C-alpha positions, 0 to 999 in steps of 0.5 A, a space after each residue: 262406582 259400582 254402587 252408583 251404577 246399581 242405583 242408576 240401573 234401579 232408577 232405569 228399572 223403576 222408570 221402565 216399570 212406570 212406563 210399562 204401567 202407563 202403556 197398560 193404562 193407555 191400552 186399557 183406556 183405549 180398549 174401554 173407549 173404543 168398545 163403547 164406540 163400536 156401534 159407530 165403527 160398525 156403521 162406518 165400515 158398512 157405509 164406506 164401501 158404498 162410496 167405491 161401489 161403482 169405481 174402476 176396480 184399479 181405483 178402489 184401493 187408492 180411493 180408500 187410501 185417500 179416504 183413510 188419510 182424510 179420516 185420520 186428519 179429521 180425528 187428529 187435527 180437528 176433532 181431537 184438539 177441539 175435544 181436549 180444549 173443551 174437556 180442559 175448559 168447559 167439561 160440562 159441555 161434553 155430556 150435551 155434545 154426547 147426547 147430541 151425537 146420541 140423537 144423531 145416531 138414533 136419527 140415522 138408525 131410525 131413518 134406515 129402519 123407516 126406509 127399509 120398512 117402506 121399501 124405499 130404494 129410490 136413492 139407489 136409482 139416482 141418474 148420472 149427470 156427469 161422467 169422468 174421472 173428476 167424479 172420483 174426487 167428488 166421491 172422496 170428498 163426500 166420503 171424508 165429509 160423512 166420515 167427519 160426522 161419524 168420527 166426531 161421534 166415535 171420538 166424543 163417545 171415547 172421550 166420555 169413557 176416559 173423562 176421569 183421566 188426566 189431560 195427557 192420558 186422555 190425549 194419548 188414549 184418543 190418539 191410540 183410539 183414532 189410529 186403531 179404529 181408522 186402521 181397523 175400519 178402512 182395513 176391513 173396507 179394503 177387504 170387503 170391496 176387493 172380496 169379489 175380485 178375490 173370488 173372481 180370481 179364485 174362480 179361474 183356478 184349476 181346482 173345483 173346490 177353489 172355484 166353488 169357494 171363489 164363486 161363493 165369495 162373489 155370490 155371498 158379498 151382497 149378503 155380507 154387506 147387507 148383514 154388516 148394514 143390519 148389524 150397524 143399524 142395530 148397533 147405532 140404535 143401541 148405542 144412541 139409545 143407551 147414550 140418551 138413557 144415561 144422559 137423561 139419568 145424569 140430567 135428573 130424569 131417572 125414570 127411564 133408566 130405573 125402568 130398564 134396570 127393573 126389567 133386567 133385574 130378574 134375569 141377572 140372578 140366573 146362573 151362568 147366563 144371567 149377566 148376558 141376559 141382563 145385558 141383552 135386556 138392557 141392549 134391547 131396551 136401549 135399541 127400542 128407546 133409540 128407535 123411538 127417539 129417532 122417529 121423533 127426531 125424523 118427524 120433528 126436525 128431519 126436514 131441517 137436518 136434511 137441509 143442513 150441510 151435515 144432514 145430507 144422507 149417506 146414499 142420498 141422491 147427490 152421492 148416488 149421482 156421484 157413484 153412478 158417475 163412477 159407474 159411467 167409466 167403470 170397465 165391464 170386468 165385474 159383469 163376469 161375476 154374474 155368470 158364476 
């Protein structure tokens, strides 16, 4: 009897070790997949606060919560099953889907750079054509639609990083990536949009030091948002350019990929910082390529993309109108921040 019990315990221990190894593999795969999608994640975090920028402060978190659940549904109920079916039956299509996503990233990043260089801010002045709470539902719907595009890019990039794993491993890893990235993005968004409220609250405290810190939070938020947007744009160009670089190499055009490696090779041998410098050269080259390809797409098919449903721009006139609608019934609470 004791021998049978010992054998059973050994079997349980073996199963536990297998399960632990599987968890480690999933964690490693999720980390690898999520890291490669960082550019899109940063852009997602930079874009979403714009959708609640005119809302009643009491509605900001409920709106973010609804967008969060919409984003999770996008990833788990639509994108994930579609990617698993594609990877199981027509895996050869994934590189082309990836390059299509890379092209979209390059286009998005290049357009942001183009409008920044031109100083075009007309989208922010879109008139409010409606007023009332019903605008909130429209803004949430628009945010979830935009998130669908960003989520597609995140999930396709993640899928490509674990393409060599089994179907079930890919499924579990992508579920983990979907949950972790969605929680991280919308947790960060919630913190960002409430930061000025936190600052206003701190500014009413008795301590002068706490008051100064609160004022710093309120005054610093525009710079924080601008910084996130800048980093997101660079990351989009870098990730998009690298996808196109790798995709061209895989399709047989080796020259651009080989050129980048020739440029980074002299830096790779430098002691201590060689690896970082080589990575930096690769990143800069990928971002430049992404910007160049994005400008080409803007010139050739930009008008067509804007005419399509998925081509409506974040921050464009339609969404600008909706944010302005929300501002129409927003209380004057935030105006106090300008007096700090």
